[in-house]
N, C-alpha and C positions, 0 to 999 in steps of 0.2 A: 956571659958565654955559656953559662949552664943552661939557660932558656934555649938557646939556639940549638943544643944537642938534642931537645925532645920536641921542638916545634915540627920538623919534618915528620916525625912519628905521629904526632897529634893529627896533623891535617892527612896523613896517608890512611888514619884508620876512619877519621870521622868526615872528612870530605866526600861528598858523593859526587858521581860523574853526572854529566848532562842527562845521559840516558836513565840513570837511577832516579834523578829528581823527576823526570817526566813519568816515569813508573810509579814512584811514590805519590805523585799529585793524582795520577789516574787510579790508583788504589784508593786514595782518600775519597776521590769523587764517586767512585763504585760504592763504597761502604755507605756514604750518605745517600746515594741513590737507592740502595737496597733498604736503608732505614726508612726513607721516604716512602717507597713501595708498601712496607710493612705496616706503618703508621696509617697509611692511606687504606689499606685492607682492613685495618681496625676500625676506621671510621665507617667503611662499607658495611661491616657486620653490625656496628651500632646502629647505622641508619635502617638496618632491616627491621628495628622495633618500631618505626613510624612511617616507612616506605615499602611498597611492594618491590619485587626485583624489577619489573618493568619501569617503575618509577626511578629507581636507583640508576638502571641503565640509561634512562632519558637524561637524566642530570649529569651524569658522566660524559655521554656523547656531546651534549649541548655545550657543556662547560670546556671539554677538550677542543671541541671544534672552534670555539672563541679564542682560546689561549694559543692553539697551534697556529691559526690563521694570522693572528697578530704577530707572532714570532716570525713566520714565514715572510709577511710583509716588511717586518722591520729589517729582516737580514736580505730583503731584496730579492728573495726567491719567488719564482712563477707559480702562480696558482692556476694559470692555464697551461697545462701541460698536456699535449696531445696523447702522450702515452699513459696518462694518469688512469685510464679505464681500459687498458689492455687486457687481454684474457688471464695473463699471468698475475697482474696486479688485482684483477676482479677476484681470483681465487684467493689471494692473499688477504683482501679486504673481508671476504666471507669467512675465512678461517679464523681472523682476529676477532670478527664480530661474534661468531659462534663460541669462540673460547672465552671471550668477556661475558656473554651470557651464563655460560656454564659455571664460570668463575663466580659470577655474583649469586648465582642459584646456591653454590656450594658453601660460599662464606655466609649465607643466611640459614643455612641448616646444618652445617658441619663445623666442629672445632677448627678455629682460625689455623693452628699449627698443623693440622692435617691437611688442610686444603693448599697452604703454602708449600709444605714439603712435597706433596705429590706433583703439584706444578713446576717446581723446581727440577724435576727429573726430566725436563724436556730435551736438554743437551744430549742425554743418553738415547732418547727415542729417535732424535734427529740424527745420531751416529748410526743407529740400526737402520733407518729409513734412507740415508745416504748410500748403504750398501745395496738396498732393494731398487732405489729409483734411479741412482746416478752410478751403480756398478762399481762403488769404489772399493779397493781391496783393503781388506781389515785382517790383521794378523790375530792369532789364537788369543794374545793377551788383551786386545780391544774387545774381542769377541767375550771373553772372560769378564771383562769390566763391564759390558753391556748387560750381560747376564746378572751380574752381581748388583747392578743397579735396579733391574727390574725386580730382583729378590726384595730389595730394599722397599720398593713402592708396595710390593704384597705385604711386607711386615707391617707398613705403616697403616694400610687399610684394613688389615687383619680380616681377610675374608672368612676365616673359620672362627672367629671369635663370637662369643655368646652376644656381644654387645654391638655387633654390626649393623651400622646405619647404612641402608642402601643409598642414602642421600649422597654418600662419599663418591658414588659413580659420577657425580657432577663434577668433582675434582679430576677424576680420570678423564672425563670428555674435554674438560678444559686442558689438560695435558695432551690430549691427542690433537686438538685444535691448534693450540699454540706451536706444536712440533710441527705441523702441515704448514703454518705460516713461516716458520723459521726456513723449513725445507725451500719453500717456494721462494723465499727472499733471496735465495742464492741466485735464482734466475732473473731477479729484478735489476734493471739497468742501474749501474753504480752511480750514474751522474745525476740521478734524481735525488735531489736533497732529503734528508730524513724528515725535516720538519714538514716538508710538502707532502711525502707519503703519509705522515700522521695525519695532516689535515685532510687528504683525500680519503683517508680510512674513515674519519669522523663524518665525512659529506655522504660516503656511501652508506654508512649505518644510520645516519639520521632518519631517512624515510622509515626504515625498519622499526628503530625504537619509538617513533612517534606513532606508527600504526599498532605497536604492542600496547601501548598505554591506551590509546583511542578504543581499539576493539576488546580490550579488557574491561571496558566500561569504568576505568578509574580516572580521576582527575589528575591534570598535569602538575597542579600545585595544591596538594590536599592540605587541610588544616593540620596544626600541630607540627609543622617541620622544624626541626632544630637546624636553622641556617648555618651554624658554625661548624656542625658536623659535616653538612653537605658541602660547604665551602672547603673544608679539611680534605675530603675524599678527592675533590675535583683538582684542588691546587697541589696536593702532595703527589697524586697520581701523574699528573702533567710535568712537575718538577723532578720527580723520580726518572720519568722518561727521557727528558732533555739531559739530566746530568748522566744517565747511563750511556746515551749516544755520545756525550763530550767525553766521557772517561774512556771510552773505546778508541777515541781518535787522538788522545793525548800520548799514550805509551804504547807498549808491547802487549798485545792481546793475551799472550801466553802468560804474562805476568800479571795481568788485571783480571782477566775472566774468571779464574778460581774464586776470586772474591764476592762473585755474585751469589754464592752458597751462603753468604753471611745472612741472607734474608731469612733462611731457615732459623738461625740462632734468634734474630730479632723477633721473628713470629712465634717461636717457642716462649721467649720471655714475655712478649705482649699478651700472649695467650694465658700464661699464668697469672700475670699482674691484673690485667683488665677483666678477663672472663672467668677466672679461677679455674682455668684448665689444668688437669693433672695429666701429663703425657705418661703413657704406659712403656714398660721395658721394651715391648715390641715396637713400638714407635721410635723410641730413642735409638735402638739398634738399626731399624730401617733409615732413619735420617742419616746415620753415620755411614751406612752403606751408599746411600745415594751420593753424599759428599765426596766419600773417597773415590767411587766409580766415576763421578762427573771430573773431578781434578785430575785423576789418572787420564781419562780419554783427552782432556785438554793438553796435557803434557805429553802424550804420544802423539799429537797432531803437530805440536811445536817440533818434537824430534824428527818427525817425518818431513816437515817443511824445511828444517835445517839441512837435512841430508839430501833433499831434492836441489836446493839451492847451491849446494857445493858441487854437484855433478856438472 
């Protein structure tokens, strides 16, 4: 009888609801996704020692095309989609491709943690872009958060620092391109499956990356390739993307999305362990501002959506 007194309390404290279980699963998938992306970025940076940026791009696009096409076919998704090359999706493909080029250039020339932190500020830039292009009404709180995030980006790249490397502008270019991609995605027909969009993106980028290698006078398969590193960056990048999409469909976005910033932490750790990077105080403060700003913007969007649903 003594046990029966405490049993309800035990289950009341520790037993999760169905919604909490879904959110916990989504958060776990998001964390694994961000870790996969971070390790994949590390492999991209390592591959820069034996591959040129154009060759890295070629392997990423070729490998991604094969993986996503197989996934789409296995899931029974159509690869013949009349809307696949509509103007909106073409803009998205171009933004994705330019962002990937800039990301690769940045990773081969700039500290891993800097590139990763700057590009993770895309939700902040998207929030600002939504005001300009979609005429969204933003309160002073969200404007303050957006400005705070941009201050964080400035602190990370340290434009006034003595050790400024102008190659960091590649990371800024990637940030802008990925933000345009995310803005345009809002106009993408929701019934087109994610794996299909990823496949079409690779198809659109393949001619460009092939031409880049060819006109650079480089070989598609140069000697001295570390195939383990190449396979790692292709598989982990694709795996991370699929887990990202899955995580967002499992639970509530407002509960899961803030954990995308865990990528900053993973990249900081990998930068220190693998490349011996030493983050400056300015970078750490900037990273914290980007994280706080991004999480706050997501939280405010959740509050606004809840208030709209109650009306």
